[in-house]
C-alpha positions as CSV (number, residue, x, y, z in Angstrom):
1,X,128.7,109.0,59.7
2,X,130.2,112.3,60.8
3,X,133.1,112.7,63.3
4,X,130.7,114.6,65.6
5,X,128.8,111.4,66.2
6,X,131.9,109.5,67.2
7,X,133.0,109.4,70.8
8,X,136.3,108.4,72.6
9,X,136.3,105.3,74.6
10,X,138.1,102.1,75.5
11,X,137.7,98.4,74.9
12,X,139.2,95.8,77.3
13,X,139.8,92.3,76.0
14,X,140.7,89.4,78.2
15,X,141.9,86.3,76.4
16,X,142.0,83.0,78.2
17,X,143.6,81.0,75.4
18,X,145.9,83.1,73.4
19,X,147.1,80.3,71.1
20,X,143.5,79.5,70.0
21,X,142.1,83.0,69.8
22,X,144.9,85.3,68.6
23,X,144.4,84.9,64.8
24,X,140.7,85.5,65.1
25,X,141.2,88.5,67.3
26,X,143.8,90.0,65.0
27,X,141.6,89.6,62.0
28,X,138.7,91.4,63.7
29,X,140.9,94.2,65.0
30,X,142.3,94.7,61.4
31,X,138.7,95.0,60.2
32,X,138.1,97.9,62.6
33,X,141.5,99.5,62.3
34,X,140.0,102.9,61.3
35,X,138.4,103.4,64.7
36,X,141.4,102.1,66.8
37,X,143.6,105.0,68.0
38,X,145.8,103.0,70.3
39,X,146.5,99.5,71.5
40,X,148.4,98.0,74.4
41,X,148.8,94.4,75.3
42,X,150.1,92.2,78.1
43,X,150.5,88.8,76.4
44,X,151.8,86.5,79.1
45,X,150.0,86.9,82.4
46,X,149.1,84.2,85.0
47,X,151.8,81.7,83.8
48,X,150.8,82.3,80.1
49,X,147.1,81.5,80.8
50,X,145.8,85.0,80.3
51,X,146.4,87.9,77.9
52,X,144.9,91.4,78.1
53,X,144.5,93.9,75.3
54,X,143.3,97.5,75.8
55,X,142.1,99.6,72.8
56,X,141.5,103.3,72.7
57,X,138.9,104.0,70.1
58,X,137.0,106.9,68.5
59,X,133.8,105.4,67.3
60,X,130.0,105.4,67.3
61,X,128.1,103.2,69.7
62,X,127.1,101.0,66.8
63,X,130.7,100.5,65.8
64,X,131.8,99.6,69.3
65,X,128.8,97.3,69.6
66,X,129.7,95.5,66.4
67,X,133.4,95.2,67.3
68,X,132.8,94.0,70.9
69,X,130.1,91.6,69.7
70,X,132.4,89.9,67.2
71,X,135.2,89.7,69.8
72,X,132.9,88.3,72.4
73,X,131.8,85.5,70.1
74,X,135.3,84.0,70.2
75,X,135.7,81.2,72.7
76,X,137.7,82.2,75.7
77,X,137.4,85.9,75.1
78,X,135.7,88.4,77.4
79,X,135.1,92.0,76.4
80,X,134.1,95.2,78.2
81,X,133.9,98.7,76.8
82,X,133.1,102.3,77.7
83,X,132.5,105.5,75.7
84,X,132.8,109.0,77.0
85,X,129.9,111.5,76.8
86,X,132.0,114.3,75.4
C-alpha cells in the first residue's frame, strides 16, 4: 500500500474499566504501531472510572477500520475515528 493512499486522522478511545482493558488495548496498539504517529492519554477521569486515549494516525481506511474494530470488541471500550480527505 502506497503512502499516497494513507490519510491523516484521529482515533478516540474511551475506556470504562482501565484495569480490565489496559493490557488488551496496549497489545492491539502495539500491533498497529506503524500507523500511530502520536498518542495522548488521560488515565484517571471521573474518580478513576474513565480513561481517554487519543491517537493521531496516518493510515488507510481499512487499517483504521481494522484497528477500531478490534478495540471496539473489548468490553467497556468505545471508539470513534475520523480521517481527513487531504
